N, C-alpha and C positions, 0 to 999 in steps of 0.2 A: 504493499499500500504506498504511496506517495505520503511523503513526510509535510508536516504542516508547515515547517522553514520551507521547501520547495513551493508549495502552492503560493506564500507569501510573495517569494521572489517571482513566481509566476504570473502575478497582478501587475509586475512591475517590466519583468524580461520577455520580451515577443520570444527568444530561444528557451527559456526556462518554460512558458506558456506552452510551446509545441513539445517540448520531451515531455511534459506531465498528458498531452493530448496523445501521444503517440505510444505512451504506455497504456491509456486506454485501448485504444485501437488495436494491440497487439493481440489483446484479449478474444478479439472478435474475428472467426475464419471468415474465407471468403464466399463460404455457404452460408453462412449466420447472416452475414453481410448482405447479400443478396436477399432473404428471406425479412431480414430485418427492414429493409428499405423497398421492398415493394410494396406498393400501393400509395394510396393517397390519405386523408386526413380528412373531414366534415366538421361538423360541431362537434366533436369531440376536442380537435386542437384546441379550442376554447377554454375546455375544463383543464387543458394544461397550463394554461397562462393564470388559471386562479378568478378568470373574468367570463361567464357564460356568454355567449354572444346569443343574447334573448330576442334580439332585434332580425339577426337574420335568421336566425330559429323559426319565429313568427311570421316573419315574412315570407317563407318558402309557401310555394303556392299551396292549397289543398289537393290531396290525392284524389285522382277521379282518374275512370277508364274511359277509353272512347267507344263509340257507340260500336263498332266490330268489337271490342273487345267486352262489353259488357254482354253482347248477345251470343258471342259465344257462351260466355258464363250460363246465360240464361236458357241455353239453349243444347250446344253438342256434349258439356259439362256437365247439366242437368241429366241427360239422353244417358252420358255414361255412369253417371250416379244410381240411377234406377235397374242400370243392367246388371250392377254388383250384387249378389246377395253374399254377403261378408262371409258367414257362417258355412256357406256353402264351396267359396273359395277357400277358406283356411280347412275344413274337417273332410271336404270330400275331395275337391281336383287338387288342393295344395298348390293354387295356382288359378289365375284368371283365365274365364273359360274362353275357347278358340274366337267367339264371335264379339268378347269382347278385346282382346288383343288385335283384330281385324277392324272395328270400330276405331281402337285407339290410331291405328297407322292411317287409315282411310281418311280419317278427321284433321289429321295434321298436329294429334298431340307432339310429335316428336319434332316438328319443326317452330315450336312457340317463339324461340329468340332467333330463328333463321330468316335473313329478309327477303323480302316479297321477288326480288328478281331472282332469287334462287327458288322459288315457291312456299316459301315459308311464311309465317304470319306476321313475323316482325312485332310482336306483342310487348308493349313497355316490363319491366324487371315488376311494375307494382302489378300488371295484370296476370304475368307469369305467379306472382306470389300468390294472387288471391284464384287463381284456376287450382294451384296443388292444393291450399287449404284447403278449398270445397272438397275436394277428392279427399283430402287426408281426413273430412268429418265423417267423410262413409266408408273408406278403406284404404288402410294404407298400404294394401297391396298394390293398388291400383295409381295409388300418390306416387310412391316409389318408382313404378313402373315408368312412368311418364315424368318426372321430374329427372332424373337420371341423364336421360339424353339431351336434356337440356342443361346440364350443366356441363362436367366435364368431359362428356362424351361422347364423342369429342367433339361437336360442334363448336364450342367455344374455341378452341384451340385452334378448329380450323380458321374460325373466323378470325382471328387475331394473327396468326403466324401462318397459315396453309397458302403455299403458291398458288397461282390463278389457275393452274392446272386442277389442283386438288380441290380447292372451292367449287369451280363447275363441274368437278366428276360428283363429289360427295355429297355435296350440300341439298342440291337439289333430290337427289337419292330418298338421304335422310330427312328432309322435309316430305316426300311423299311416303314415306313410310317403306321404301322398298330396302332399306340397311335397317338391319337393328343393331345398335352400335355400344358397347360398354368401353369402358377405361382401366387397365391394370397399374394399380399403383403400388401396393403391399403385397410382400411376398414374405418367405419364410423370417429372413431378417432384418426387414426393412418396412417396419410399420410408423409409428410417428417418426421415426428417423429414417426421412425416404433417403437420405444420402448413402444410408448403408447398404444400397440395392446390390444383390451379389448376380442377379440378373445380367447376361453380357450377349452382345451383339461384337462380332468380329470382320471387317471388312477385308473381303476375297474377291482375287480374279479369279472368272468361269474359265472354267482352262477351254471349255471346246468355245465358247463366243467372246473372250477376250472383256467380258462388263464386269464395272465392279458391281459386287453384291455385299449383302450382309448376314453373316451366319449367326441366327439368334438362337439364346437359350435360356429357356426361364422356367419359373414355378411361381405362381402367383397364386394367391386366394383373395374372399371375402370381395370379388367381384361381381357387382349386381348386372344381369342381363346378360352374363357371360355364358349362363347354358342356353342360352335362346338366340345370341349373336350371330350376326354374319359378319361384324368388323370391330376386329380387337386393338383397340388402341393398346399401347405396350411400352412400360418406361423400362430402361435397362441401359447398362452403364454399355457406349461404344468404345473399341479399342479398334486401334488401327495398326497391329505388328510390324508391317512390313513398310507403312510411310507410304500407301498407296493413295491416301489422299493431300500429301505431300505437307503435314501438319505434324502437329502432338501425336503422340502413339496411345494416350490414354485421353479421349476427348471428351472422356464424363458422358452425365446422364443426356442418354438423349430418348427421345418420343417417336412412335414410328405406328401404322395403321396395315393389320395384318387383316386380310380376310382369312376367316374362322376356318373356311375349307382346306387353306393352305398346308400341304403335307408338311407333317409333324407336330400340327397343333392337335391338341387332345382336352377337349373342352365338354365332356360327357358325362361329368359327375356335377351335383349341385350342393350349396348347405343346405341347410335349414334353419333358418332367422325364426326365433319363438314368436308365436301369435300373429305373424304377420310373413305366408309363404311368398313373397317376390322370389325373382326368379334371380338366384345368388351362386357363386359358384366359384372352386378353382380350376386354373387350366395350367396345362403346359404347353413348351415350345421345347422340342427336341433336333435341335441342325435345321432349323426353320431356315430356309434360303428365300431372302427378296428383294428386293432391286433396293439400289439408293434411295429412289425417289417412294419410296414409301416413307420416309423422314418426314415427320409433317414440318411444312416450310423448308424441305430439300434440304443439300449439303450445306447450305449455308447453315441451318439451325443445329446441326448436326453437335451437339454436347451443351446444345442452351435449354433441353429440358428441364432444367430444376427452374432456373429462371422463367422459362413459361409457365411452368405449373404454379408456382408461386403467383406469378403475375394473375393468373385467371381464378386461381382457387379462392381467391375471397369474393368473385361475385358470385358462383353457386352456394358459399355457404352464408351470403346475406339473403339468400334466397328459399333452397330449397327445405331445409332443416326448423328453420323458422318457421316457413310456412306451413310445414306441416304440424307441428308442435302447435301453431296457431288453431290451424282447422280441429285436432284432436282437442286441444281445451273450448271450444267454443261449444264443439260435440259434449263434451263431458259436463260443464255448467248447464246445457239445456237439458241433459236427461238427468243428471243427476237432483237439481233443483228441484224437476217433474214429480223424480221418485218420493222426494223426501215430503212430496205435499201429498201428495195419493198413499206412502203406508203411515199406515197408524201403530200406534201401539201404547196402551195404557190410554188408551180410547181419546189419543190426541195423533194428529201429523206428527211426525219426527222433525218435520221442517220449524215446529216449535219447541223444541228441547234444544238448551243454551249448549249440551254437548254435542250436538250436532250442526248447530249453526257456527259453532268454532271453525268446521270443514266446510261449510257452505259459504262461508266468508272467503277464507283461504282461497277458494274456487273459484268464487266470482271475483273478486280482488287480482287473483294473477291471474284471470282472461284478460281482464283490462288492460292490467301491462303487460303482458305480452303483445296482445294488440298493438296498442298502442306503439310499442319498440321498433314492432318489424317496419313499419312505413319508411323514414327518413332515409335511411341509408338505398334502398330501390328507389326514390325519387332523387336522390343524389345521382346515382346511375344514368336516370333517365331524361334530367336534366342536361346531364354531360353528355348523352348522345346526341340531343338536338341540339348541342351547341357546337358538337365537334371536338369538345373535348375528351380527357380521358380521368373514370374515377374506378378506384379500384379501392374500396371501401375496408379496408385490411384490419383496423384498431374496430371501428363498429361492427364489423361482421365478426367479427371474433367474441364482440361483448352479446350480439344476437345469438350465435350458435350455443354458448355458454349458457346465457341466463335462459332463454326459451327451451332448452332441451332440459335442462335441469328443474325450472319452475312447472313443466308439462309432467315432468315424472313426479313432482309433489303435488299438481292437480288428480292425478290418475289414482294415487296412493291415497288421496282423501275421497275422490268418490268411493276407491273400492270400500273404504271404513262407512262412508252414508250408504252403501247396497250392502254390507257385512257379506252375510252368508250366501247370500242370491249371487255377488259376486265370485264367489270359490268354487262354485259349479258352472263347468263350461256349458253353452249350449246358444243356441239362436234367441234366446228370451234372456241373457247375461250381456247387458250391453257395456261393459268395461273390461271385463277379465282380458279380451285379447290384447286392448291395449296396455295394461300391465305387462304383458307378455313379452310385446314391441317397446317399450321404453327403454329397455338397453341400447339399441341399436342405433336412437340418437345421441347416446350421450357415447356412444365409441366413435361411428363415422365422422369422414371428413375433418378430422382431426380430432384425438381420444380428449375429452373434456378436462380431463387434468390439468394435461400440458396445453390447452388453449387458454385455461384458467391462469395457470402455474405462469409460461412462458410468454405467450401471445400478447396478449391482452396489456399487459404493462408492459413488459419489454417493448412488444414491438410500437406501441403506444409512445414509450419514451425517445423513439426516433422520428417518427412520424411526424407527432403531433406537439413532440416538444420544441420550442420555440429557440433552443439552442444546439441540444447534443448535436442532431444529424450534422449540424454544419460545423462543429468541433473537431468531429469523426473525419468529414470531409478536410478540413483544413491538415487534420495530422498526415491523412494518406496523400493528400498534395504537396507535403514537404513545407506548406505555408505559413513558416514564421509568423507575417505580420497578421494574417488573418485568424493565426490559432491565437493572437495575442489578445485582438480585438473581441473576438469570440467568446473566448476566457473571462474576460473583463466584466463583459455585458453580460455573463451569466451569472457571475457572483452577484453585480448590481441587480440582478432580477432577483437572484434568490434571497436578498438582505432587503429588498423589497417584500417580495412575496411573506418572509418573515412578518415583518411587522404588520403589514395588513393586516394577517391574519391574526394576529394578537389583537387588533383594533376592531377587525369585526366580531370577534370572538368576545371582547367587551359586550359592546354592544348588540350582541346575537343577531348580527344580519340588520338590522333595523334602519341603520341609515343608508343600504344599498338600494342602489336603483332597480324595481322591478314593474314589467313591461306595461302591468295590468291592478288596479285595486280591486278590494273583491273578495271574497273570501281563499282566492289564491295567492294574494299578496304575500303573505306570510313564509310560503312555500319556495317560491323566488327566492326570496329574502335569505331563507337556511340553506338555500342550496348556494346563494352567493358564497355564505359563510365558510361552508363546509369545502365547495371547491378550491378556495382561497387557503384552507387549511392542505388538503389534500395537495397543492401545489408548493407550499411550503415542506410538507414533509415529503415529498415525490424527490425534491432537489437534494435535500440531506442526503438520503436514501443511495441517491446517484453518486455523490459525492466519497460518500461513506465504502460504499462495496464497488463502484467502479465495473471493472469486467468481469466481478466476481458475483455481481447481483446473480446471475443466469444460475447460480447454484443455490441463491437463497430464496429456492421457491416457496416456501409458506408467507415469508415477507414480501415478494413479487404476487402472491395469488391474494393477498389479504388486500394489497395496492389495485389490482386488478377487481376484486370484491366492491372495492370504494368509488373506482371511477366507475365501473356498471351500473352502481345504484344512482348514481347522482347523473348519469346519462340517462338512464331510464325513467328518473321522477322529472327529466328535462321533458321527454317524449310526453309521459302521462301530462304535463301541464300542458304542452302543444295540444294535445289532443281533444282534451278538452273545450280550449278555446277554439280549434278547427269545427268545432263538433255543435258551437252555440253558446257553450256555456249552462248547459241544461241543467238545472237544480235537480231533475231525477237523477242524472248522472254525477250529480255534486258528491256522494258518500263515496263512487267509485275511485273518483279521483282524491278525495280526502284520505282514505284509505290506504292506498298506493303512496301516495307523496307521502306521510306520517309513515307508514312501513321502510319504503326504501331511505328515507332520509335518514332513520332510526337507525339501520343496518350501517349505512356508509358511518354514521358518528360512530355506532361500537367498532368496526371494521379498523377504521382508522385508529382508534383508541389501542386496539390489538397490536398494531403495528408499532405504535409509540413504544409498549408495553414490551417490546422484544427487540429493540434495537438495543446496540452494544453499548456500556457504560451512563451510570446513575446520572452523569452529568448532563449528558447528551440527552436523554430519555427528559429530565426536568427540562430541558431548553423547547425542545418540541414540544412537551404539554404545554408550557409556558404561551407557546405560540397558537397551537392549534384549538387547544380547552384552557382559556387564562380563566374562566371560572367554572371550569367544568363541562362535563356533556352534561346537554341540554332539553336533548330530543327523546321524549316518551313514546311509548306502544301508543297505535289508535286507541279510544276507548271503547268497551266492552258495548257501549252503547253506539256507536258509529258501526263497532264489526256487525250488528245485528240488522242494521239497516242494508249494510253492503247484502247480507243474506237473504232478507226479502226481495232482492233483487231477483233472483233466479227462481225464488219461490212463488212469486206471484206473477199471472199473464199483465202483460203491460209492454209501454213502448219501450222501458229500458233493457227488460229482458229481449227482447229483440234487436235490439241496439249491440247490446251486447255480444249475440249469437250472429249477427247477421253476416252473410257471406258462407254461414254451410250449408248443407245440405239434408232439405230437411222433405220426408220421403212422403209420399199420400198413397202409395200401396197401403191397402184394407189391413191384409196381414201382418205389414210390417210392425216388429216391438216398438219402434220409435213413433208408428202413426197411434198405435194402439194406448202408448203411454202418453200423447200429446191428446187425446183425446181424453182419458181416464184425469190428465189434471187440470183441462178446464172444467168436469164433471168435479172434481174433488175440491177445487176452489168453489164451487159455485152450492155445492150441498155443506160447505164446512160450517155456516152459521146455524143450521136445521141441524146438523150433527151433532156441535156444540152445545146447542138449547135441550136438545133431548136427551144427552149424558148428562147435564147440568141438572135436568130436572130425576133423572134417575138415582142420581147421587142423594138427590133431598129428599129423595121417596114418597116425590109428589105422583111420578109417572110409573105404574104397576109394570115390569118388565114383560115384552109378549115379542113374540115372533112375526108379528102381523106389522105389516109397516105403518100402515093408517090408522090404528090405534095407536101406535107411538106420536104420530101427529098431531091426532084430533087432541089427545090428554096433552102433551105441549100447549097445544093451541089453547085448551081449557083453563090450563093453569096459568096460561102467559107466559110463557117460555119462549112460543113461538107469536106472533103478532096475527092479534084475529082480525078473519077476511082471510086467511092467507086460504089458496085451494088447496085441500087435504089430499086430493087424486093427483094435481101435478108434483108436489112436494113428495107424496111416497116414492111414485115413478121415478123422481129423479135419483132420491135415497138410494131405491133398489137398481137404478142402474150404476150408478155411482159404485155401489158395492161390488155388482156385476164387473167391473170395468176392474176394481182396484183387487178384486180375487185372480183374476187373468194376468194382471201386472206383477203381482208379489210372489205367482206362483212359480215355481223353481225347476229347469228341466231334470228329467229322469229318463234310464236307459234300460233296455231290456237287462236281465238276470246275465246274460249269455253271451250280452257284446261286448266286445274285442277291438272295437276301434274301425271295422270295415266301414264305408259312408252308408249312410242311414235312408239316403233318398230314395223313393219321394217321398215316402211317410213320415221321415224327421224324427227326431225325440219325442217322447210320450211326455205330454204334460199331463199330468192327473186333473180332474176335474172336480 
């Protein structure tokens, strides 16, 4: 670690400053450098300055779809959702039906991001996300099957790096569904550390034709769509031992497109992802010979595969998993809230029990949170596309990937708890278990959640979003002493200024900081201002203290990532409440989310300080960040209950929260029946409560005759006089019938051993 004396000298001597920065730069490999500097920063960059850009955030146009995009959602996506029976897909077919695959291909679902000139839809990133979310609310298998070809697999890579010949050949075929693509990166020794690839390609000259070719050998796994693919995107390390290309003998990671029917390719196996049997499997290549022009981008891109991957991966990471998490969250909020209103215990809907409301609050609040957070990075992509700029939301996509998948998993767990025993028994009448089984998929793919949190969010943010760090390393790499001195001095002044600004905002609790709006949200803007400045003050000290060793301090980095994520998501919640019209009905959601996120941010930052080395340093940081202590409290129980009620009562707030999910209208579909039972239960509840009250008081005689119960309740004043006895009795009987149907649990013949039960299906006792 650089000594304190060296730092002092560096403030006055440019050469000493360069020496300090060179020491930091030496700890960063070229591969790490490529990963850290790939991408662009949006709103999150302002969080690293300690000054949230509220004006820029609020001035961003409201998210919207074109007529064509909305039509596709209302028609093709709606029809696709209606074609999928998820229980049949999971239990019987272990795949989408052939007619569904054909529909996906013919209707252009593989070409959502492909420009119209190649026959694609050329939809916005926001539309792409809405499509995946809606599919995800119906079937994880359908959602994954559509989202992978529109991510890295490999249309995005072709669009960014492909030769004109490759684009003209592959993109129209992908758009028309004539090719089923996949992209293979993970191998036996290369998972999160993709640079450990042992898959190899060797350049050689064909003895017969004299043509330069590549002989590929690989072993891949976890490749989605590989078992049904016609074209494989393969990442490997390219070597040229004979110098036939006239350059390095080890060119590095390279990407090629290999037809699946090429001699030596084996893709005849599949994995079995739990809960969602999307096509995913291993594949091997043994002495597979391909021309040089299979390299994506041609020979000039040989060895550039790592840069290509990190450049494009953030786009897919910003869309695919956040969108599917969003879809499942909305689905769970709607079905779990409805079930809690329908299900009764102790003569009351379980939705009225505080223990259940605790789960329902988190389900509703987290759903609002996830839906709010997913929008801005997509708009950044779309705005950049329209203006011809380049957007690669590396930091915000890492925030989204980690937080939306983890939050979705929490929603699933809470939904399981509300459904209780019904959630454990599989069958077409269990609306939640399949998502519980699928949750680990989102936590592991497109970058393991642990590393996304511990390394990417804060680590990459410290370079891309910080106003000085990247410039300092660039000065060191360029051996520019003058720039090194100027940048380092600027960084120190910035660090000192933030330290005292944080202290001032801590003393005033942010009350003197600017907020774009007055009203119930003003305090949340000001608390975000205060905590953002504290985050920046602590971040600067962390970078100076640990320098290149920060990548080994993964717990510290992870907690700083959590702080940043919570501040980012709170900002998006505030933005959403504003662009949706500052609706009073949705205010409990906004307030609960902001209080939860800001409380978490403060706790995360406090834990960071508690684990910094040295009592003096910890004291100094706490004096800056929390001069009067940590002051944010969790949401009150009263507020939490208001949030829970949003998903257990019919209304516009519930519909807004779950907007964009697929709501079936098939009469035999469980969700259709649940919605009907939910409305009946809501309408019946006052009458059921009145009769129950009368029975407990001993005024009403117990009887199986519903009309008699209603008549007695009217007679004794528990139900208003003049109420139509026949209508209320029928309502109560219809409600009870619907309730019994919804709470029934699937069961199967005693001798059933797992074979498909179609067409009869499982037995549901009447």
